C-alpha positions in Angstrom: 9.5 25.0 -29.0 6.2 25.3 -30.8 7.8 25.9 -34.2 10.3 23.1 -33.9 9.8 19.8 -35.8 8.9 17.0 -33.5 11.7 14.9 -32.1 9.3 12.0 -31.6 6.4 11.6 -34.0 3.9 8.8 -33.5 1.2 8.5 -36.2 -1.8 6.3 -36.4 -0.1 3.5 -34.3 -2.1 0.3 -33.8 -0.6 -2.4 -31.6 -2.1 -5.8 -30.9 -1.7 -8.5 -28.3 -2.9 -11.5 -30.4 -6.2 -10.4 -31.7 -6.8 -7.7 -29.0 -6.1 -4.2 -30.2 -4.2 -2.4 -27.4 -3.4 0.8 -29.2 -6.1 2.2 -31.5 -4.5 4.7 -33.9 -2.4 6.8 -31.5 -1.0 10.1 -32.6 1.5 11.8 -30.3 4.3 14.4 -30.8 7.2 15.3 -28.5 9.3 18.3 -29.5 12.9 18.9 -28.6 13.3 20.3 -25.1 9.8 19.5 -23.9 8.5 17.4 -21.1 5.4 15.6 -22.4 3.3 13.4 -20.2 0.8 10.7 -21.0 -1.8 10.0 -18.3 -4.5 7.5 -18.0 -6.0 4.8 -15.8 -4.2 1.5 -15.2 -4.6 -0.7 -18.3 -5.3 2.2 -20.7 -2.3 1.3 -22.9 0.2 3.8 -21.7 3.1 1.3 -21.2 2.2 -0.5 -24.4 2.8 2.7 -26.3 6.1 3.2 -24.5 7.2 -0.3 -25.4 6.0 0.0 -29.0 8.1 3.1 -29.4 11.1 1.0 -28.4 10.1 -1.8 -30.9 8.7 -4.5 -28.6 5.9 -5.1 -29.3 5.8 -3.9 -32.9 3.0 -1.7 -34.2 0.9 -3.4 -36.8 -0.2 -0.1 -38.4 1.1 3.4 -38.4 4.6 4.9 -38.1 7.0 6.1 -35.5 9.8 8.6 -36.3 12.6 9.8 -34.1 14.8 12.8 -35.0 13.4 12.6 -38.6 14.2 8.9 -39.0 11.6 6.2 -39.4 12.2 3.7 -36.6 8.9 1.7 -37.0 10.7 -1.4 -38.0 14.1 -1.0 -36.4 15.3 -3.6 -33.8 15.2 -2.4 -30.2 19.0 -2.4 -29.8 19.3 -0.1 -32.9 16.7 2.3 -31.6 18.7 2.5 -28.3 21.8 3.5 -30.3 20.0 6.5 -31.7 20.1 8.0 -28.2 16.6 7.1 -27.2 16.7 5.7 -23.6 14.0 4.1 -21.5 13.5 3.8 -17.8 10.9 1.0 -17.9 7.9 0.3 -15.7 9.0 -1.9 -12.7 12.6 -0.4 -12.9 14.1 -3.7 -14.2 17.6 -3.0 -12.8 20.1 -5.8 -12.7 19.6 -6.9 -9.1 22.8 -8.9 -8.7 25.0 -6.2 -10.1 26.2 -3.3 -8.0 24.9 0.2 -8.5 28.1 1.1 -10.3 27.9 -1.9 -12.6 24.3 -1.0 -13.4 25.4 2.5 -14.4 28.2 1.0 -16.5 25.6 -1.1 -18.4 23.6 2.0 -19.1 26.7 3.7 -20.6 27.4 1.0 -23.2 25.5 2.7 -26.0 27.2 6.0 -25.2 30.7 4.6 -26.0 32.2 5.2 -22.5 34.4 8.2 -23.5 32.8 10.5 -21.0 31.9 7.9 -18.4 33.5 9.8 -15.5 31.8 13.1 -16.1 28.5 11.4 -16.8 28.8 9.4 -13.6 29.5 12.6 -11.6 26.4 14.2 -13.2 23.9 11.4 -12.3 25.3 11.1 -8.8 24.9 14.8 -8.4 21.3 14.4 -9.4 20.7 11.4 -7.1 23.2 11.8 -4.2 21.8 8.7 -2.4 23.3 6.5 -5.2 26.8 7.8 -4.4 26.5 6.1 -1.0 25.3 2.9 -2.6 27.8 2.5 -5.5 29.2 -0.9 -4.2 25.8 -2.2 -3.1 23.9 -4.7 -5.2 20.9 -3.3 -6.9 18.5 -5.8 -5.5 19.2 -4.7 -1.9 18.2 -1.1 -2.6 14.9 0.4 -1.4 12.2 0.9 -4.0 12.9 4.6 -4.3 16.7 4.0 -4.7 16.0 1.4 -7.4 13.9 3.9 -9.3 16.6 6.5 -9.0 19.1 3.9 -10.3 16.8 3.0 -13.2 16.6 6.7 -14.3 20.3 7.2 -13.7 21.1 4.1 -15.8 19.0 5.5 -18.7 20.8 8.9 -18.4 24.2 7.2 -18.7 23.3 6.5 -22.3 23.4 10.2 -22.9 19.9 10.2 -24.4 18.4 12.8 -26.7 15.0 11.6 -25.5 14.3 10.0 -22.2 11.3 7.7 -21.9 10.1 7.3 -18.3 7.4 4.7 -17.6 5.6 5.1 -14.3 8.6 6.5 -12.2 6.4 7.2 -9.2 4.7 3.7 -9.0 4.7 2.4 -5.5 6.9 5.1 -4.0 6.4 7.2 -0.9 5.3 10.8 -1.6 8.6 12.3 -0.5 10.6 10.1 -2.9 8.1 10.9 -5.7 8.8 14.6 -5.2 12.5 14.0 -5.3 12.2 12.1 -8.6 10.0 14.7 -10.2 12.3 17.5 -9.0 15.2 15.7 -10.6 13.3 15.4 -14.0 12.5 19.1 -13.8 16.1 20.0 -13.1 17.4 17.8 -15.9 15.0 19.5 -18.4 15.7 23.0 -17.2 19.5 22.7 -16.9 20.3 20.5 -19.9 17.3 20.8 -22.2 16.7 17.1 -22.0 13.5 16.0 -23.8 11.3 13.7 -21.7 8.3 11.6 -22.5 6.7 10.6 -19.2 4.0 7.9 -18.7 2.3 8.4 -15.3 -0.7 7.4 -13.3 0.0 10.2 -10.9 -1.8 12.7 -13.0 -1.4 15.7 -10.7 2.4 15.6 -10.4 2.8 14.7 -14.1 0.7 17.5 -15.4 2.3 20.0 -13.0 5.7 19.0 -14.4 4.8 18.7 -18.1 4.8 21.4 -20.8 2.1 19.4 -22.6 0.1 16.3 -22.0 -2.1 13.6 -23.5 -4.9 11.6 -21.9 -5.3 7.9 -23.0 -8.5 5.9 -22.5 -8.8 2.3 -23.7 -5.9 2.6 -26.1 -6.9 5.9 -27.7 -5.9 9.5 -27.1 -9.0 11.4 -25.9 -7.6 14.8 -24.9 -4.4 16.8 -25.3 -3.2 20.3 -24.3 -0.8 22.0 -22.0 -0.3 20.6 -18.6 -2.2 23.5 -17.0 -5.0 23.2 -19.6 -5.5 19.5 -18.8 -5.4 20.2 -15.0 -8.3 22.6 -15.5 -10.4 20.3 -17.6 -13.5 19.0 -15.6 -13.2 15.5 -17.1 -9.6 15.2 -16.1 -10.3 16.5 -12.6 -13.2 14.0 -12.0 -11.4 11.0 -13.5 -7.8 11.5 -12.3 -7.6 14.3 -9.7 -10.4 13.9 -7.2 -9.7 12.6 -3.8 -6.8 14.4 -2.3 -4.6 15.5 -5.2 -2.7 18.0 -3.2 -1.7 15.3 -0.7 -0.4 12.9 -3.4 
């Protein structure tokens, strides 16, 4: 993987909310077949970066390239058509639609030609959704909604999957199930994953490489194991019962 050209290349990206600079010249690379994680405290700018990659908000400076194409100024719906799919923070499923209808919405950009096999694949990954196909999304548990959000993104047949805080607010057992599913996807299909997470221990255990963001800037990068061993990462993100998380 180290010799491959990056699938996602973020260079010098600065994003503003009004006059406030939320991202301060961010550089990140994600190569084909990798799981790369971005960790940091709440409010560090992680979700802003994820949304900026998808075109909303727009970066004011810098560039974003996906699969060798400059997507810095592309509309969000055109970015989605390039097989870049996001499971956003807060899940944002369609609560009045059934699980099946949510999954059908996810498949729109994929063209629908392989809907049956894609549906079988995501239900195999998240068997609980199989039992909930006719249930409205808004009646699912938090963990089931997160599974649905990821499954909906997978129905787009992405080349790169963006996961924004998939463990947020979930019980430890459900968190493990979701991280196991991500690991399985990457190992079995080679899916490239860019993961934004506050749960640093689980994220770095899962990732091939990671970045640390503080106040809108990247302060550290390395392999997952390297970052887990860094004293500043341990003290800031891992102290206080990491094994129990």
